[in-house]
C-alpha positions in Angstrom: 53.9 -73.8 -40.7 50.7 -75.5 -39.4 48.1 -74.0 -37.5 48.6 -74.8 -33.8 45.3 -74.6 -32.4 41.4 -74.5 -33.8 38.5 -72.2 -34.2 40.0 -69.7 -32.4 38.7 -66.9 -34.5 35.0 -68.2 -33.9 35.6 -68.1 -30.1 37.1 -64.7 -29.9 34.0 -63.4 -31.5 31.7 -65.4 -29.6 30.5 -64.3 -26.0 30.2 -67.9 -25.0 33.0 -69.4 -23.2 34.8 -72.1 -24.8 37.5 -74.9 -24.6 40.3 -74.5 -27.0 42.7 -77.1 -27.7 46.3 -75.5 -28.1 48.3 -77.9 -30.1 52.1 -76.6 -29.6 55.0 -77.8 -32.1 58.2 -79.1 -30.6 59.1 -81.6 -27.7 56.1 -82.2 -25.4 56.1 -83.1 -21.7 55.8 -87.0 -21.2 52.1 -87.7 -20.6 51.3 -87.7 -17.0 48.8 -87.9 -14.0 48.8 -87.1 -10.2 51.3 -84.3 -11.0 51.2 -80.5 -10.0 51.1 -77.2 -11.4 51.5 -73.6 -10.8 51.6 -70.1 -12.5 54.7 -67.6 -12.1 55.1 -64.6 -13.4 58.6 -63.2 -14.6 59.4 -60.0 -16.1 56.7 -59.4 -18.8 56.0 -63.6 -19.1 53.6 -65.7 -17.3 54.7 -69.4 -17.4 52.7 -72.3 -16.1 54.9 -74.8 -14.9 54.2 -78.8 -14.2 56.2 -81.1 -12.2 56.4 -84.8 -11.2 53.5 -87.0 -11.6 53.2 -90.7 -13.1 52.6 -93.0 -16.0 51.0 -96.2 -15.7 53.8 -98.0 -17.9 56.8 -95.8 -17.1 56.0 -95.0 -13.1 56.9 -92.0 -11.2 58.4 -89.0 -13.1 61.1 -86.2 -12.1 61.0 -83.9 -14.6 59.8 -80.1 -14.6 58.2 -78.3 -17.6 56.9 -74.9 -18.6 55.2 -72.9 -21.0 54.5 -69.6 -21.6 51.0 -68.6 -21.2 51.8 -65.1 -22.4 53.0 -66.8 -25.6 49.7 -68.7 -26.3 47.7 -65.7 -25.8 49.6 -64.2 -28.3 49.0 -67.6 -30.3 45.6 -66.9 -30.0 46.0 -63.7 -32.3 48.9 -64.9 -34.6 48.9 -68.5 -35.6 52.7 -68.4 -36.5 53.8 -67.0 -33.3 56.4 -69.4 -31.9 55.7 -70.7 -28.5 56.8 -74.3 -27.2 56.9 -76.6 -23.9 60.7 -76.1 -22.5 62.0 -78.5 -20.2 63.6 -76.9 -17.1 67.0 -78.1 -16.2 67.3 -77.7 -12.2 70.2 -77.9 -9.8 70.6 -79.4 -6.1 68.9 -82.2 -4.7 65.2 -81.9 -5.5 62.2 -84.4 -5.0 63.3 -86.8 -7.7 60.5 -89.1 -9.2 57.4 -88.2 -7.4 53.6 -87.7 -7.6 50.6 -87.0 -5.4 52.3 -84.2 -4.3 51.3 -80.2 -3.8 53.0 -76.8 -4.0 52.6 -73.2 -2.2 53.8 -70.3 -4.0 55.8 -68.5 -1.5 56.6 -65.5 -4.0 56.9 -65.5 -7.7 60.5 -66.9 -7.1 60.0 -69.4 -4.3 57.7 -72.2 -4.8 57.3 -75.0 -1.7 56.7 -78.6 -2.6 55.0 -80.6 0.2 54.1 -84.2 0.5 53.6 -87.0 -2.2 55.1 -90.5 -3.2 58.2 -91.4 -4.3 57.7 -95.0 -5.5 55.7 -96.4 -2.6 57.0 -94.4 0.0 55.7 -91.1 1.6 58.0 -88.1 0.9 59.2 -86.9 4.2 61.2 -83.9 3.0 59.7 -80.6 2.1 61.6 -79.0 -1.0 61.9 -75.4 -2.4 62.2 -74.3 -5.8 63.5 -71.0 -6.8 62.4 -70.1 -10.2 64.8 -67.4 -10.7 68.0 -70.0 -10.4 66.1 -73.2 -11.2 67.6 -74.5 -7.9 66.3 -76.9 -5.3 66.8 -76.7 -1.4 65.3 -78.5 1.3 63.3 -76.8 4.0 63.5 -77.8 7.6 60.6 -78.2 10.0 60.8 -75.8 12.8 61.6 -77.6 16.3 58.1 -77.0 18.0 56.4 -78.9 15.2 54.3 -81.8 16.8 55.5 -85.3 15.9 52.1 -86.2 15.3 52.2 -84.3 11.7 53.4 -87.0 9.5 54.2 -87.3 5.9 51.1 -87.5 3.4 50.1 -87.9 0.0 47.0 -87.6 -2.6 45.9 -84.5 -0.3 45.1 -80.8 -1.1 46.6 -77.8 -0.4 45.4 -74.2 -0.6 47.1 -70.9 -0.1 46.0 -68.7 2.5 45.4 -64.8 2.0 48.1 -63.7 4.7 50.9 -66.5 3.9 51.0 -69.9 4.6 48.7 -72.8 3.6 46.1 -75.4 4.5 46.4 -79.3 4.2 43.4 -81.4 4.2 43.1 -85.3 4.0 45.0 -87.8 1.9 46.8 -90.8 2.8 48.9 -91.2 6.1 50.8 -94.3 6.4 48.5 -96.0 3.8 45.4 -95.0 5.5 43.1 -92.2 4.2 42.5 -89.1 6.7 40.4 -85.8 7.4 43.0 -84.3 9.3 43.3 -80.7 8.5 47.1 -78.7 9.0 47.9 -75.2 8.8 51.5 -74.4 7.7 53.5 -71.4 8.0 56.7 -71.3 5.7 59.8 -69.2 4.8 62.7 -69.9 2.6 64.3 -71.1 5.7 61.9 -73.2 7.7 58.2 -74.3 7.8 55.9 -74.2 11.0 53.0 -76.6 11.2 50.0 -77.2 13.5 47.0 -79.6 13.7 43.9 -77.3 13.3 41.6 -80.6 13.3 42.8 -84.0 14.1 42.1 -87.3 12.5 38.2 -87.4 14.0 35.5 -89.2 12.5 32.8 -87.4 14.4 34.1 -83.9 13.6 34.1 -82.6 10.0 34.2 -84.1 6.6 34.5 -87.9 6.5 37.9 -89.3 5.7 39.1 -88.9 2.0 42.1 -88.9 -0.8 41.8 -87.7 -4.3 39.8 -84.6 -3.5 39.8 -81.1 -4.2 39.8 -77.9 -1.9 39.8 -74.0 -2.7 40.0 -71.1 0.0 37.9 -67.9 -0.4 37.2 -65.0 2.1 38.5 -67.2 5.4 36.3 -70.2 4.3 37.9 -73.4 3.3 35.9 -75.5 0.9 36.5 -79.4 0.3 34.8 -81.4 -2.4 34.5 -84.9 -3.6 37.1 -87.5 -3.3 37.2 -91.2 -2.4 36.5 -92.8 0.9 38.4 -95.9 2.4 36.0 -97.9 0.3 37.1 -96.2 -2.9 33.3 -94.8 -3.3 33.2 -91.5 -5.3 32.2 -88.6 -3.0 29.9 -85.8 -3.8 29.6 -83.9 -0.4 30.7 -80.2 0.0 32.2 -79.0 3.1 33.6 -75.5 4.4 35.9 -74.7 7.4 35.6 -71.3 9.0 39.2 -70.1 10.0 38.1 -67.8 12.3 35.6 -70.2 14.4 37.5 -73.2 13.3 34.5 -75.1 12.8 33.3 -77.5 9.8 30.0 -77.1 8.1 28.6 -79.3 5.6 27.0 -77.2 2.6 23.5 -79.0 1.5 20.8 -77.7 -1.0 
């Protein structure tokens, strides 16, 4: 059996942090971009899942795959350990072919899928994936949810420490936004509110394709592209207690 990763022994003995390309045997996922990924722990295994995305030639993708991170760590010690990607066969009505969507981990068995593009249209449904049964279901929006909260894609999402998640930016009806939303979700319904409306005079400029992170009550947004497709390099912080944006500069 061929070695499936390179220079692992040298990397293990070094104090430096190095990238290692992991080359797995067996069937591999279709190449893709604009997909989503998440990690779940199941019994004694940690798995990385990937879902959806798109290929320039094939268009949007519907498949979900997973790989054992626990198995990959064992592979670092044993070149001949058997670990492969596996296609996750699901049941129920799921998102189908979709890209530019995000996920929130409700628990180690339930993952919420929000937003995204289905072809040229925004995905208006919220889907729940049960990792124990590999079954899809849809989650309804609470009746009190504002009608101003519209479907979006190419946004960013971050889980909060006390449950729920924040969503920022992206495309709404084909235009970029700087709207900030907060969601509280269960396996039955989702409550949503607008923390900051689409307002050019407040907070980060409009953008999509950016990244975000949440830490110690602060929601951070970096980069992305504006309406003229210019690359952005600014960094912003939103305080979830004071509900105020601050641009972080040198």
